[in-house]
N, C-alpha and C positions, 0 to 999 in steps of 0.2 A: 800747190804746186806739186808736190807729192804726190797728194792723192789721186794729181790727175793723170802724173805719170805712172801710177801703180796701176789705174782702171783701164789705161792703155795696155800697159802691161798683160793685164787680165783679159781684155778683149784680144789681143793677139794671139794667146793661149787658147783661149776659147776657140777660135778659130782649128785649132791644132787636134783638138778633142776628136776621136774618131767616134760618129754617132750610131755607127752600125755596132759598136762594143759595149757604147754607152747606153742605148736602146736595150740593149739584151743582159747588160748589168742591172738596169733600173727594173726590170719585170723578175729577173732571180733574187738579187739582194733584198727588195722590199718588200719580197715573200718569207724570206730566210730572216733579214734582219730587223723587219718591222719599223718602226720609228726611229730605230739608230741608223739607219740608212741616208737619208738624206743630210746628216751632218756629215758620215764616211765618205758620201758621195761629194759635197762639196770642199772634203780638202783631199781626196783623190784629185779633182779636177782643177785645183788652185796649184800649181806648183811653188808659186810664191809662199803658200804656208808651209811649204816640207822643210823637213830638219834634219840636220845629218850629226851624227856622233863622231866623237873623235876619239877611235881606241890607241893607247900609247902604245908602241911597239917596245918590248921589255929588251930589244937585245939592240936597240940603237937609242935608250931612252933620253929624250927630249926635255931635261928639268928646265930649263928656259922656255919653253914652251907651254909649261905646265902650268908656273908661274903668269905667266901669260891668259892663260884661259881663265885662271881663277878671278884676275884681276878686271876683267871683261865680265864675270858674273856665272859662267860655266859653273857646274856642279857634276860631281861624281854620280854616276850611276849606282844605283842600291845601295843610298846613302843609309837603310836599314839591314840587316843582317839577316844574307840567304841562308840557307842550311848548307848550301854549298858555294863559298864565292872566296877564290885563289886572291892572296893578296898581291899577286905578280899581274892581275887582270886592273888595269885603270882604263876605264871609259869616259870621258865629260860629255856632258848635256848642257845646250842651253834651252832657256825657256822659250828665246824666240827665235824666227827662223835665222842663220846666221851660219851660212855654208863658209867654211876656210877651203884655200885653194888647194886641192889634188898636187901630189908630189910628184914628179916626174921620174921616170925607171932610169937608172942610171948603173950601168953596168959594175958590180964592184961594190957597189955604194948600197948601202941599207936605209930604207926610209923609216922615219921616226912616226909616222902615225898612219893609221888607216879608216877613212870615213864611209861609214855604214849607218844604215836603219836599224836605230838601238835595238830593235824587235829581236834582230839577225842574232843577237847574243844568246836570246834565253833556250834556244835549243843547242847549241856549245853547253852553257850551263848545265842544264837538264843532265848531260851524260854525267856528270861528278868525275871529272877525269882525274887520275891518279899519275904518279911519274912510275914509270917503265911498262904502263901497259899497251898493248896491242890495240891500235883504234884502226881503222876502217873509214872513209871519208867517201861514199861509195859515187853521190853525185857531187864533185868537188867546185867545177870550176864557175864562178870566176877566181876561188881561191878566200874570199873572206872568210869563212867559217874555218876551213885550214889555218887561216894565219891566227885566227882567234882560238882554235884549238891550243898551238903552240904558246899563246900567253898562259894558257889555264895550268899546264905540265908538261913534264919532259918524256915522251912518250918511249917505249922500249921499241916501239914500230908503229909507223902513220904509215897507212897506203891512202894515196889520193887518185881516185877514179872516175875520168871523165870520157865518156864514149863519142862527143862530138870531137873531132879534132880542131878545128877552130877554137874553141872556148881551150881545150887541151892547151894549147899554147899560150891563152892567156892566165890558165893556169899554171904553169911553168914560170913565167914571167911574175906573176904576183909573190909564190912562192920564192924567187931568187932574191924580189925585192925586200923582202923581211925575214929571210930567214939566217942566218950565219951558216957559212960552208960547213962547219964540222955536224951539224945537226941536221943538213939535208941529206948527211948519210945515212940517217936512219930513215929518211923519207922514201917512198917507192910510189912514183905515178906510173898508172897506166891507161891503155887505153882501150878499153874494154865496155861490152855489151853488159851492164850492171846486172843485167838478169840473166848472167852465166856465173857471176861472182860467187854465188852460195857453190856450186857444185867445183869449182875452180880452186877455192880455199875454205872446205866444210868445217865450222866450229872451230876457225882461229880465230876469233878477234873478241876482244874483253868490252869492248863498246862499238857500235854502231850506228853512224848518223845517217840516215836517207835524207838529203833535203832535195827533195823530187822535183821532178819537172813539173811544173803547172801552169794554169792562169795566170799568169802573173800581172797581176790586177792593173797597177799601176803603168806598167810599162804599156800594155796594149791597148789603153785607154789614148793611147797618143801613138795609135799604127797610121804611118802615114800613107799604107796604102788601103783603103777601102775596100778594095775586091781581096786583097790578099787576108783581110781581118775578117770579112765576111767569111772565107774558105775555111778560118784557124776558127769561128765562133762552131762552125758547123761540122767541125771535126773533135770538136773539146769533149764530145762523151768518150773517145778514146783515152783521154789521160788518167781517170780513176783506175783502166784496165791495166794501164802501163806502171801505175804508183804500186797496183796491189803486184806486181810481178815482180819488182822492184823488192818489196817489202819481203817477199815469199824470200827470195834470193840474201836478202841481209840477213832472214831468221837464220837460213841453213850456212852462214857464214859465222855466227856469231856462236860463242862458245857458251854452253849451260851457265846458268847465273850470269849471264851477262848482259849488259843493258843497251835497248835499242829508242833510237830519238827519231822519231818521222817530222819533217816540215813540210810546211809551203808559204807562198807568199801570196794567197788567195783567199777569198772570205769564201769558197764555192762549198758549200756542206758536201755535196758528192765527192769532193777532191780533200774532205777532211774528216768530218765524221763519221763519213759512210763509208771509208777506206779501213777505216781505225775497225768499227764493228764489224766490216767482211773479215780483218783478221784476227780479232778476237774472237768471233763465232768459227773460223774455222782450222783455227789452232791450241791445241787443248794444251800444249807446252807453253804460251805466251799470257804473261799476265800483265793486267795494267798498272801501272805505278801512280799513285794520286799526287796531282800538281797543286792542289789547293793551297799549300804552304807556300809555293813559288809564287801563284798570283795574288798572296795577301799582301805580301813582302815587297812584291813590287808593284801595287796598286800606287803609289806615291809617282810612278812615273807611267804607268802604262794605262790604257780602258781594256777592258775585257768583255766582250761579250758573250752572253750563256751558252755552251756545248752542248750540255746535258751528258758528260764525260767528265767523271774524276780522272783522268787519266790524260784529257786534253785543254789546251786554252789555245783563245782564239781572240788577239791581241788587233783592235780598230782604233782608225786612227780619229783624234777631236781637237778641235786647236788649243794650242799649247803642248799638247800630247800627240801631235802627228807622228807615232809610230805605227808600223804594219800596213797590211794586213801581215800579221805572222800567225801561222796556226801549229802549235807545238803538240806531239804526242810523245808518250814515253813510254816503254814497255821492258819486259825482263821474262828471259826467257827461263824458264823453270828447268831442274834434272829431272829427266824420266827415269820411272823404277823399271 
C-alpha cells in the first residue's frame, strides 16, 4: 500500500517537472558532471527524496525540541570538527527524508528553528565570523544565511541588502522572526542594486557574502509556466555577467585583509568555476583560499564533485545525502603596496 502511494506521488510530481528545463540541464550537466549527473538528476526530480536540516535559533533555544530530534535519530551536522565551527551553531540532520513543519511568523514572537538545505551553511561557515566584525550579506533574501550568520557571531554591524522589493519584505520578516530587537539595532537592511554597493561603501566590511542570483536548479526544474521557463533558459547566459559585476562590487566594499565568500545553488560551471576564474584573473589583489580541509571534514555529510579549484567546492545531492546543489568559493583581499 505504502509503495503504491509513493509511486502515485512520484507520478504526480513527474508531471510537474518542466521538460524545457530538464532537457536543457540534461545536455549541459551530463557533459559537466559525467556519470554523476544521472544520480543527481534522480534526486533533483524526486522531491520525496529531499531532506531538510533543522537550524536551532540560539535566541529562543528549543531544548525540548532538541531532545525530540535526538530521540528520532537526528544527528548534529559536522560531527567531525571543522577548522571553524562556533559552539553556538546547532544544526540537526536526519538520514531519511523527514520534514518538520515550518513555524508561522508571529509578530513579537521568535521562531525556534529554521528549515534549510544543510549545504547552505557551508558559505556561512567559510566566512569564519568573529564577534564585532562588520559583515555584508549582499544578496540577502530570503534571509536564511543572515539568520545563520547571527548564529555564528555577534557582529559589530551587519548590512543585509536585497534589490528585489518583494524579496526584501520576505527578508525583513525573516529577521523579525528570528532575531531579538536589541540585536536588530546592529542590522541595516537596504534595497540597493548590489553592483553599486562597492562605490557606496568602499573598503568598509571585514567579511562579505555574495549568495548570488543564479539558475536555481531545484526550483527551475519545477517551473509551472513552460513559456516563461523557455525564456528564462534563453536568458541564462546573462547570469554570469551579473554575478561577476556583483563580485567586483563586493571586492570594492571589502577591506584589505578581509574575506569574501561566493555561493550559488546551481551546478552550472559558467556560474561557478568560470565566474571565480574570471575574478582571479582580473584582480591581482584577490587571492584564493583553500577549502580542501572543509571538504575533507564535511565528507561524512556531503558529497562533493570535482571543481579543479582549491578555493571552490561543489556539493551535489545523492541518496541519503540529498544536499545541494551548492557551490562555495572563498577569496581574500590582499593589502596593496
